[in-house]
Structures are given as structure tokens and as C-alpha cells.
N, CA, C and O atoms as CSV, one atom per row, in Angstrom:
chain,resi,resn,atom,element,x,y,z
A,1,MET,N,N,35.597,-6.916,-7.996
A,1,MET,CA,C,35.133,-7.830,-6.973
A,1,MET,C,C,33.625,-7.976,-7.109
A,1,MET,O,O,32.906,-6.977,-7.090
A,2,ALA,N,N,33.141,-9.188,-7.243
A,2,ALA,CA,C,31.713,-9.448,-7.392
A,2,ALA,C,C,31.027,-9.373,-6.034
A,2,ALA,O,O,31.605,-9.716,-5.003
A,3,THR,N,N,29.778,-8.914,-6.062
A,3,THR,CA,C,29.005,-8.880,-4.828
A,3,THR,C,C,28.076,-10.081,-4.795
A,3,THR,O,O,27.674,-10.599,-5.837
A,4,ALA,N,N,27.746,-10.513,-3.607
A,4,ALA,CA,C,26.862,-11.663,-3.457
A,4,ALA,C,C,25.442,-11.264,-3.843
A,4,ALA,O,O,24.960,-10.200,-3.455
A,5,GLU,N,N,24.788,-12.112,-4.597
A,5,GLU,CA,C,23.404,-11.884,-4.972
A,5,GLU,C,C,22.504,-12.321,-3.830
A,5,GLU,O,O,22.811,-13.301,-3.151
A,6,PRO,N,N,21.394,-11.614,-3.601
A,6,PRO,CA,C,20.469,-12.049,-2.554
A,6,PRO,C,C,19.828,-13.380,-2.951
A,6,PRO,O,O,19.677,-13.673,-4.137
A,7,HIS,N,N,19.458,-14.168,-1.973
A,7,HIS,CA,C,18.800,-15.442,-2.239
A,7,HIS,C,C,17.393,-15.181,-2.731
A,7,HIS,O,O,16.738,-14.233,-2.298
A,8,ALA,N,N,16.926,-16.032,-3.642
A,8,ALA,CA,C,15.562,-15.908,-4.143
A,8,ALA,C,C,14.592,-15.966,-2.975
A,8,ALA,O,O,14.722,-16.817,-2.096
A,9,GLY,N,N,13.637,-15.075,-2.965
A,9,GLY,CA,C,12.645,-15.047,-1.908
A,9,GLY,C,C,13.010,-14.161,-0.738
A,9,GLY,O,O,12.184,-13.949,0.151
A,10,THR,N,N,14.234,-13.634,-0.711
A,10,THR,CA,C,14.647,-12.735,0.355
A,10,THR,C,C,14.378,-11.307,-0.109
A,10,THR,O,O,15.057,-10.823,-1.014
A,11,PRO,N,N,13.398,-10.619,0.493
A,11,PRO,CA,C,13.106,-9.249,0.060
A,11,PRO,C,C,14.340,-8.359,0.144
A,11,PRO,O,O,15.183,-8.512,1.027
A,12,ARG,N,N,14.421,-7.424,-0.800
A,12,ARG,CA,C,15.537,-6.489,-0.812
A,12,ARG,C,C,15.024,-5.126,-1.230
A,12,ARG,O,O,13.977,-5.008,-1.866
A,13,THR,N,N,15.766,-4.109,-0.867
A,13,THR,CA,C,15.452,-2.764,-1.312
A,13,THR,C,C,16.076,-2.585,-2.686
A,13,THR,O,O,17.256,-2.870,-2.889
A,14,ALA,N,N,15.274,-2.112,-3.622
A,14,ALA,CA,C,15.740,-1.913,-4.991
A,14,ALA,C,C,15.454,-0.473,-5.399
A,14,ALA,O,O,14.655,0.219,-4.768
A,15,THR,N,N,16.108,-0.042,-6.447
A,15,THR,CA,C,15.867,1.278,-7.014
A,15,THR,C,C,15.250,1.093,-8.386
A,15,THR,O,O,15.799,0.389,-9.233
A,16,CYS,N,N,14.107,1.727,-8.604
A,16,CYS,CA,C,13.401,1.612,-9.873
A,16,CYS,C,C,14.241,2.251,-10.982
A,16,CYS,O,O,14.645,3.407,-10.860
A,17,PRO,N,N,14.507,1.508,-12.067
A,17,PRO,CA,C,15.295,2.076,-13.156
A,17,PRO,C,C,14.523,3.099,-13.984
A,17,PRO,O,O,15.117,3.827,-14.779
A,18,MET,N,N,13.208,3.160,-13.804
A,18,MET,CA,C,12.405,4.124,-14.561
A,18,MET,C,C,12.322,5.483,-13.867
A,18,MET,O,O,12.446,6.522,-14.515
A,19,CYS,N,N,12.112,5.477,-12.539
A,19,CYS,CA,C,11.880,6.754,-11.835
A,19,CYS,C,C,12.910,7.050,-10.744
A,19,CYS,O,O,12.983,8.179,-10.260
A,20,GLY,N,N,13.702,6.058,-10.354
A,20,GLY,CA,C,14.731,6.268,-9.346
A,20,GLY,C,C,14.272,6.107,-7.908
A,20,GLY,O,O,15.076,6.263,-6.989
A,21,GLN,N,N,13.002,5.801,-7.690
A,21,GLN,CA,C,12.485,5.621,-6.329
A,21,GLN,C,C,12.881,4.248,-5.784
A,21,GLN,O,O,12.994,3.281,-6.537
A,22,GLN,N,N,13.087,4.174,-4.481
A,22,GLN,CA,C,13.380,2.893,-3.845
A,22,GLN,C,C,12.073,2.178,-3.516
A,22,GLN,O,O,11.065,2.811,-3.201
A,23,PHE,N,N,12.109,0.847,-3.595
A,23,PHE,CA,C,10.956,0.026,-3.277
A,23,PHE,C,C,11.446,-1.331,-2.801
A,23,PHE,O,O,12.624,-1.659,-2.943
A,24,THR,N,N,10.537,-2.118,-2.235
A,24,THR,CA,C,10.899,-3.457,-1.769
A,24,THR,C,C,10.547,-4.472,-2.851
A,24,THR,O,O,9.418,-4.521,-3.339
A,25,CYS,N,N,11.528,-5.269,-3.208
A,25,CYS,CA,C,11.356,-6.341,-4.183
A,25,CYS,C,C,11.352,-7.649,-3.403
A,25,CYS,O,O,12.314,-7.950,-2.695
A,26,GLY,N,N,10.277,-8.433,-3.525
A,26,GLY,CA,C,10.133,-9.661,-2.761
A,26,GLY,C,C,10.889,-10.850,-3.319
A,26,GLY,O,O,11.075,-11.845,-2.619
A,27,LEU,N,N,11.333,-10.766,-4.582
A,27,LEU,CA,C,12.082,-11.850,-5.216
A,27,LEU,C,C,11.413,-13.210,-5.053
A,27,LEU,O,O,12.093,-14.217,-4.853
A,28,SER,N,N,10.092,-13.246,-5.137
A,28,SER,CA,C,9.388,-14.519,-5.001
A,28,SER,C,C,8.010,-14.417,-5.634
A,28,SER,O,O,7.592,-13.343,-6.068
A,29,ALA,N,N,7.317,-15.530,-5.683
A,29,ALA,CA,C,5.969,-15.577,-6.244
A,29,ALA,C,C,4.964,-14.853,-5.361
A,29,ALA,O,O,3.831,-14.623,-5.783
A,30,THR,N,N,5.358,-14.487,-4.139
A,30,THR,CA,C,4.451,-13.762,-3.254
A,30,THR,C,C,4.769,-12.269,-3.197
A,30,THR,O,O,4.225,-11.558,-2.351
A,31,CYS,N,N,5.626,-11.790,-4.067
A,31,CYS,CA,C,5.963,-10.363,-4.128
A,31,CYS,C,C,4.723,-9.573,-4.552
A,31,CYS,O,O,3.810,-10.131,-5.161
A,32,TRP,N,N,4.689,-8.288,-4.235
A,32,TRP,CA,C,3.571,-7.426,-4.606
A,32,TRP,C,C,3.303,-7.476,-6.106
A,32,TRP,O,O,2.155,-7.357,-6.532
A,33,CYS,N,N,4.350,-7.649,-6.910
A,33,CYS,CA,C,4.168,-7.619,-8.367
A,33,CYS,C,C,3.365,-8.816,-8.873
A,33,CYS,O,O,2.782,-8.761,-9.956
A,34,SER,N,N,3.335,-9.894,-8.093
A,34,SER,CA,C,2.580,-11.073,-8.528
A,34,SER,C,C,1.074,-10.834,-8.457
A,34,SER,O,O,0.297,-11.627,-8.987
A,35,THR,N,N,0.657,-9.746,-7.803
A,35,THR,CA,C,-0.770,-9.428,-7.722
A,35,THR,C,C,-1.219,-8.563,-8.897
A,35,THR,O,O,-2.411,-8.290,-9.039
A,36,ARG,N,N,-0.280,-8.128,-9.742
A,36,ARG,CA,C,-0.607,-7.265,-10.883
A,36,ARG,C,C,-0.868,-8.121,-12.121
A,36,ARG,O,O,-0.200,-9.130,-12.348
A,37,ARG,N,N,-1.844,-7.703,-12.910
A,37,ARG,CA,C,-2.088,-8.337,-14.206
A,37,ARG,C,C,-1.288,-7.545,-15.228
A,37,ARG,O,O,-1.609,-6.396,-15.532
A,38,VAL,N,N,-0.249,-8.171,-15.750
A,38,VAL,CA,C,0.646,-7.490,-16.683
A,38,VAL,C,C,0.587,-8.221,-18.021
A,38,VAL,O,O,0.954,-9.394,-18.098
A,39,PRO,N,N,0.128,-7.539,-19.083
A,39,PRO,CA,C,0.078,-8.172,-20.401
A,39,PRO,C,C,1.465,-8.644,-20.844
A,39,PRO,O,O,2.479,-8.045,-20.484
A,40,GLU,N,N,1.496,-9.703,-21.612
A,40,GLU,CA,C,2.772,-10.292,-22.067
A,40,GLU,C,C,3.621,-9.278,-22.824
A,40,GLU,O,O,4.843,-9.277,-22.672
A,41,GLU,N,N,3.008,-8.409,-23.640
A,41,GLU,CA,C,3.806,-7.442,-24.395
A,41,GLU,C,C,4.484,-6.436,-23.462
A,41,GLU,O,O,5.574,-5.951,-23.767
A,42,VAL,N,N,3.852,-6.121,-22.333
A,42,VAL,CA,C,4.466,-5.229,-21.348
A,42,VAL,C,C,5.609,-5.959,-20.644
A,42,VAL,O,O,6.679,-5.386,-20.443
A,43,ARG,N,N,5.388,-7.210,-20.273
A,43,ARG,CA,C,6.465,-8.009,-19.653
A,43,ARG,C,C,7.682,-8.073,-20.573
A,43,ARG,O,O,8.814,-7.879,-20.132
A,44,SER,N,N,7.439,-8.345,-21.849
A,44,SER,CA,C,8.541,-8.453,-22.811
A,44,SER,C,C,9.275,-7.129,-22.968
A,44,SER,O,O,10.505,-7.096,-23.002
A,45,TRP,N,N,8.511,-6.028,-23.063
A,45,TRP,CA,C,9.131,-4.710,-23.203
A,45,TRP,C,C,9.998,-4.373,-21.994
A,45,TRP,O,O,11.124,-3.897,-22.140
A,46,LEU,N,N,9.466,-4.624,-20.801
A,46,LEU,CA,C,10.237,-4.351,-19.584
A,46,LEU,C,C,11.513,-5.190,-19.549
A,46,LEU,O,O,12.580,-4.682,-19.207
A,47,ALA,N,N,11.407,-6.470,-19.900
A,47,ALA,CA,C,12.584,-7.351,-19.890
A,47,ALA,C,C,13.628,-6.895,-20.912
A,47,ALA,O,O,14.829,-7.021,-20.673
A,48,ASP,N,N,13.170,-6.368,-22.048
A,48,ASP,CA,C,14.099,-5.896,-23.083
A,48,ASP,C,C,14.782,-4.584,-22.710
A,48,ASP,O,O,15.877,-4.298,-23.193
A,49,HIS,N,N,14.137,-3.774,-21.844
A,49,HIS,CA,C,14.663,-2.444,-21.533
A,49,HIS,C,C,15.320,-2.300,-20.166
A,49,HIS,O,O,16.095,-1.369,-19.946
A,50,TYR,N,N,15.018,-3.211,-19.250
A,50,TYR,CA,C,15.550,-3.085,-17.888
A,50,TYR,C,C,16.053,-4.427,-17.388
A,50,TYR,O,O,15.478,-5.473,-17.689
A,51,GLU,N,N,17.130,-4.384,-16.621
A,51,GLU,CA,C,17.702,-5.605,-16.056
A,51,GLU,C,C,17.133,-5.934,-14.689
A,51,GLU,O,O,17.367,-7.026,-14.172
A,52,THR,N,N,16.384,-5.004,-14.090
A,52,THR,CA,C,15.827,-5.211,-12.764
A,52,THR,C,C,14.336,-4.906,-12.781
A,52,THR,O,O,13.791,-4.465,-13.793
A,53,CYS,N,N,13.694,-5.143,-11.662
A,53,CYS,CA,C,12.277,-4.847,-11.493
A,53,CYS,C,C,12.052,-3.340,-11.486
A,53,CYS,O,O,12.967,-2.560,-11.224
A,54,VAL,N,N,10.817,-2.949,-11.778
A,54,VAL,CA,C,10.416,-1.546,-11.650
A,54,VAL,C,C,9.459,-1.442,-10.465
A,54,VAL,O,O,8.896,-2.446,-10.029
A,55,CYS,N,N,9.276,-0.238,-9.949
A,55,CYS,CA,C,8.401,-0.038,-8.782
A,55,CYS,C,C,6.929,-0.211,-9.165
A,55,CYS,O,O,6.587,-0.269,-10.346
A,56,SER,N,N,6.075,-0.292,-8.159
A,56,SER,CA,C,4.653,-0.517,-8.409
A,56,SER,C,C,4.021,0.634,-9.195
A,56,SER,O,O,3.183,0.398,-10.066
A,57,ALA,N,N,4.411,1.866,-8.902
A,57,ALA,CA,C,3.838,3.012,-9.616
A,57,ALA,C,C,4.194,2.962,-11.104
A,57,ALA,O,O,3.335,3.185,-11.957
A,58,CYS,N,N,5.450,2.671,-11.411
A,58,CYS,CA,C,5.868,2.603,-12.818
A,58,CYS,C,C,5.242,1.401,-13.525
A,58,CYS,O,O,4.824,1.515,-14.677
A,59,LEU,N,N,5.173,0.265,-12.858
A,59,LEU,CA,C,4.549,-0.907,-13.449
A,59,LEU,C,C,3.081,-0.616,-13.761
A,59,LEU,O,O,2.606,-0.903,-14.860
A,60,ASP,N,N,2.370,-0.049,-12.796
A,60,ASP,CA,C,0.962,0.269,-13.008
A,60,ASP,C,C,0.796,1.275,-14.141
A,60,ASP,O,O,-0.126,1.148,-14.947
A,61,ARG,N,N,1.674,2.274,-14.215
A,61,ARG,CA,C,1.593,3.300,-15.264
A,61,ARG,C,C,1.796,2.679,-16.652
A,61,ARG,O,O,1.060,2.999,-17.585
A,62,VAL,N,N,2.777,1.803,-16.791
A,62,VAL,CA,C,3.029,1.179,-18.097
A,62,VAL,C,C,1.860,0.265,-18.482
A,62,VAL,O,O,1.477,0.216,-19.651
A,63,VAL,N,N,1.301,-0.444,-17.528
A,63,VAL,CA,C,0.157,-1.307,-17.810
A,63,VAL,C,C,-1.045,-0.456,-18.240
A,63,VAL,O,O,-1.729,-0.801,-19.203
A,64,GLU,N,N,-1.304,0.644,-17.539
A,64,GLU,CA,C,-2.465,1.493,-17.814
A,64,GLU,C,C,-2.294,2.328,-19.088
A,64,GLU,O,O,-3.220,2.431,-19.893
A,65,GLN,N,N,-1.110,2.921,-19.270
A,65,GLN,CA,C,-0.900,3.842,-20.384
A,65,GLN,C,C,-0.309,3.172,-21.619
A,65,GLN,O,O,-0.325,3.753,-22.704
A,66,GLY,N,N,0.203,1.975,-21.469
A,66,GLY,CA,C,0.819,1.283,-22.573
A,66,GLY,C,C,2.315,1.506,-22.617
A,66,GLY,O,O,2.868,2.300,-21.856
A,67,ILE,N,N,2.951,0.799,-23.510
A,67,ILE,CA,C,4.403,0.843,-23.657
A,67,ILE,C,C,4.815,2.204,-24.219
A,67,ILE,O,O,4.286,2.638,-25.242
A,68,PRO,N,N,5.764,2.882,-23.549
A,68,PRO,CA,C,6.225,4.184,-24.051
A,68,PRO,C,C,6.874,4.036,-25.436
A,68,PRO,O,O,7.535,3.038,-25.726
A,69,GLU,N,N,6.670,5.037,-26.266
A,69,GLU,CA,C,7.315,5.032,-27.580
A,69,GLU,C,C,8.732,5.547,-27.428
A,69,GLU,O,O,9.024,6.347,-26.538
A,70,ALA,N,N,9.598,5.090,-28.292
A,70,ALA,CA,C,11.016,5.457,-28.210
A,70,ALA,C,C,11.272,6.873,-28.411
A,70,ALA,O,O,12.424,7.304,-28.366
């Protein structure tokens, strides 16, 4: 049975796939993540490795420390 997806722009509680912490995902251009400067190579790496958003701490860590090696 499929579950209904939240509407774009409706904030939801999500679980970070990197650290397991819960955070609020705004699902819109005004989400907290839109205030972060994320290099394109980091965006691409995250999209290739995760199907959902990551929390602010993990996003900031990957931006600051670089893409983790396999």
C-alpha cells in the first residue's frame, strides 16, 4: 500500500540518512537548506548517495570537510 507524499512546501519531520537525527524539511525554496552555499559537486554526491535530504549538521559537515571517501 503506497503512502501519500506530502505536498511541496509543506514542512515535514524527516530522518537524516547520514546520522539518524530527526529534523524539519521545508520542502520549498524557503527551507533552511536554501540558505546554505553548497558546491555543485557536493549536491551531486548527496543526490547520488541519498534519496532524501540530510540534516543541517551533516550538510554543513560535508560542505566544510568535503565529500567522504568510500
